[in-house]
C-alpha positions in Angstrom: 12.5 -12.1 6.7 10.0 -14.9 6.0 6.4 -13.9 6.0 3.3 -16.0 5.8 0.7 -14.0 3.8 -3.0 -14.3 3.7 -5.5 -12.8 1.3 -9.3 -13.4 1.6 -10.8 -10.0 1.0 -12.5 -10.9 -2.3 -13.9 -14.1 -3.9 -10.3 -15.1 -4.5 -8.7 -17.1 -1.6 -4.9 -17.3 -1.4 -2.0 -17.8 1.0 1.7 -17.6 0.3 5.2 -17.7 1.8 7.5 -14.8 0.9 11.1 -14.5 1.8 12.7 -11.0 1.7 9.8 -9.8 -0.5 10.1 -12.6 -3.0 7.2 -15.2 -3.3 8.5 -18.7 -2.6 5.2 -20.6 -2.8 1.5 -19.7 -3.2 -1.8 -21.5 -3.0 -4.7 -19.9 -4.7 -8.4 -20.5 -5.6 -10.5 -18.3 -7.9 -13.8 -20.0 -7.5 -15.1 -18.1 -4.5 -17.2 -19.1 -1.4 -14.5 -21.6 -0.3 -12.4 -19.5 2.0 -13.3 -21.3 5.3 -12.6 -24.7 3.8 -9.6 -23.9 1.7 -7.6 -21.5 3.9 -6.7 -24.0 6.6 -5.6 -26.5 4.0 -3.4 -23.9 2.3 -1.9 -22.9 5.7 -1.1 -26.5 6.5 0.6 -27.0 3.1 2.6 -23.8 3.4 3.8 -24.5 7.0 4.8 -28.0 5.9 6.7 -26.5 3.0 8.4 -24.1 5.3 9.6 -26.9 7.6 11.0 -28.8 4.6 12.9 -25.8 3.5 14.1 -24.9 7.0 12.2 -21.6 6.8 11.2 -19.9 10.1 8.1 -17.8 9.9 8.9 -14.3 11.2 5.5 -12.6 10.8 2.0 -13.1 9.3 0.8 -10.5 6.8 -2.9 -10.1 6.3 -4.8 -8.3 3.6 -6.9 -6.3 6.0 -9.6 -4.8 3.7 -11.8 -3.2 2.7 -13.6 -6.1 1.0 -15.9 -9.0 1.7 -17.1 -8.9 5.4 -17.1 -12.7 5.6 -13.8 -13.1 3.8 -12.1 -10.6 6.0 -13.4 -12.3 9.2 -12.1 -15.6 8.0 -8.7 -14.2 7.1 -8.4 -12.2 10.4 -9.3 -15.0 12.7 -6.9 -17.4 10.9 -4.1 -14.9 11.0 -4.6 -14.1 14.7 -4.6 -17.8 15.6 -1.3 -18.3 13.7 0.3 -15.3 15.3 -0.6 -16.6 18.8 0.6 -20.1 17.9 3.8 -19.1 16.2 4.4 -16.1 18.6 5.0 -13.8 15.7 3.7 -10.3 14.9 0.7 -9.5 12.7 1.3 -7.1 9.8 -2.0 -5.8 8.3 -1.7 -4.7 4.7 -4.3 -2.4 3.0 -6.1 -4.5 0.3 -6.1 -1.6 -2.2 -2.3 -1.5 -2.0 -2.2 -5.3 -2.7 -4.4 -4.7 -5.8 -2.0 -2.0 -7.0 1.0 -4.3 -6.7 -0.9 -6.9 -8.7 -1.6 -4.3 -11.4 2.0 -3.3 -11.6 3.0 -6.9 -12.0 0.7 -7.3 -15.0 2.6 -8.2 -18.1 -0.1 -7.5 -20.7 -0.4 -3.8 -20.0 2.8 -2.1 -18.8 1.7 0.1 -15.9 4.2 2.3 -14.2 4.2 3.4 -10.5 4.1 7.0 -11.8 0.8 6.3 -13.5 -2.6 7.1 -12.0 -3.9 3.9 -10.5 -7.4 3.4 -9.3 -8.0 0.0 -7.6 -11.7 -1.0 -7.1 -13.3 -3.6 -4.9 -16.9 -4.4 -5.5 -19.3 -3.0 -2.8 -22.5 -4.0 -4.7 -24.7 -2.1 -7.1 -22.6 0.9 -8.4 -20.7 1.3 -5.2 -17.0 0.5 -4.9 -14.2 0.6 -2.3 -11.5 2.6 -3.9 -8.9 5.4 -3.8 -6.5 7.1 -6.2 -2.8 6.3 -6.2 -0.5 8.9 -7.7 3.3 8.3 -7.9 3.0 5.5 -5.4 1.1 7.5 -2.8 -2.7 7.9 -2.0 -4.2 11.1 -3.3 -4.8 13.4 -0.3 -3.7 10.6 2.0 -7.0 8.9 1.6 -6.3 5.1 1.6 -9.9 3.9 1.0 -13.4 5.2 0.6 -16.8 3.9 -0.5 -18.0 5.7 -3.7 -21.1 5.5 -5.7 -19.7 5.6 -9.3 -21.5 8.0 -11.6 -18.7 9.0 -14.0 -15.0 9.5 -14.1 -15.1 12.8 -12.2 -16.6 11.1 -9.2 -13.2 9.5 -8.8 -10.6 11.6 -10.5 -10.8 14.7 -12.7 -7.3 14.9 -14.2 -6.4 14.5 -17.9 -3.6 12.0 -17.4 -3.9 8.3 -18.4 -5.8 6.5 -15.7 -5.7 2.7 -15.1 -8.6 1.2 -13.1 -8.9 -2.5 -12.1 -10.2 -5.0 -9.5 -13.5 -6.9 -9.1 -15.4 -3.6 -8.9 -14.0 -2.1 -12.1 -15.7 -4.1 -14.8 -19.2 -2.7 -14.0 -17.8 0.8 -14.3 -16.9 0.5 -18.0 -20.4 1.5 -19.1 -20.1 4.9 -17.4 -16.4 5.5 -18.0 -16.2 6.9 -21.6 -13.1 9.2 -21.5 -10.3 7.9 -23.8 -7.7 8.4 -21.1 -9.4 5.9 -18.8 -8.1 2.3 -19.3 -9.7 -0.8 -17.8 -7.3 -3.5 -16.9 -9.0 -6.9 -16.7 -8.0 -9.9 -14.6 -6.4 -8.1 -11.7 -7.2 -9.6 -8.3 -5.5 -9.3 -4.9 -3.2 -12.2 -4.3 -1.2 -13.2 -1.1 2.1 -13.2 -3.0 1.9 -9.4 -3.4 1.4 -8.6 0.3 5.1 -8.9 1.2 5.9 -6.2 -1.4 3.9 -3.6 0.5 5.2 -4.4 4.0 7.7 -1.5 3.7 5.0 1.0 2.8 4.5 3.9 5.2 0.8 3.1 5.4 1.4 -0.4 6.7 0.7 -0.7 10.4 2.9 -3.2 12.2 1.1 -4.5 15.2 2.8 -6.5 18.0 1.4 -9.8 19.2 0.1 -8.3 22.5 -2.4 -6.2 20.5 -3.9 -9.2 18.6 -6.9 -9.5 20.9 -8.1 -6.0 19.8 -7.3 -6.2 16.1 -10.2 -6.0 13.7 -10.1 -5.9 9.9 -10.7 -2.7 8.0 -14.3 -3.1 7.0 -14.9 0.6 6.0 -18.7 0.0 6.2 -20.8 -1.6 8.9 -22.0 -5.1 8.1 -25.8 -5.2 7.4 -27.3 -8.7 7.4 -29.8 -9.5 4.7 -33.0 -11.3 5.4 -32.6 -15.0 5.1 -34.4 -16.7 2.2 -34.2 -20.1 3.9 -37.7 -21.4 4.7 -38.4 -21.2 8.4 -35.7 -18.6 9.1 -36.6 -14.9 9.7 
């Protein structure tokens, strides 16, 4: 199965082609605020590559959130357009699962699937989008929640080794002081990891006929800030 994967939930923009769960080609940018400009270019490059390699796209996988409202909108609209054009299904993948796959792939700190994994996506101030993965499953079946971080116990009270990561994790180091809590830097969601989660029980496979009603998983309502541009209110 050949899947075109899209990840735009954070400041990192990426797209990839994966065949049978193995990344074949990925385009990625870490600089942020370029999703609307870069994603169409990445898609064009990947579709051209697929034609050259005689690969037929069977589905489009989308990192569905939670995360950046704008990033999720860009990714979702692009994915839906591709599904309509290619006549293939959309496979939404929870972004926190993508983060966990990225952490498990990290070569510097050997993390096992049996470890306690806490992915964190920045939700501003001391709030994060997060959940707790234990033995490859979400604790209490809770795939994502918005949490104001005060200390370790606000997330997980066990005594096991805990690994936390993602763009919302760095700011939590100042309040996480327990020796069994380990911060893993440099972990970001990437499109190449989406295909690894497609077989997960939590992944919802939506058929093309439902595309018109699909919305990303925002978790929280979008609140527009007051514009600072002169003349706009």
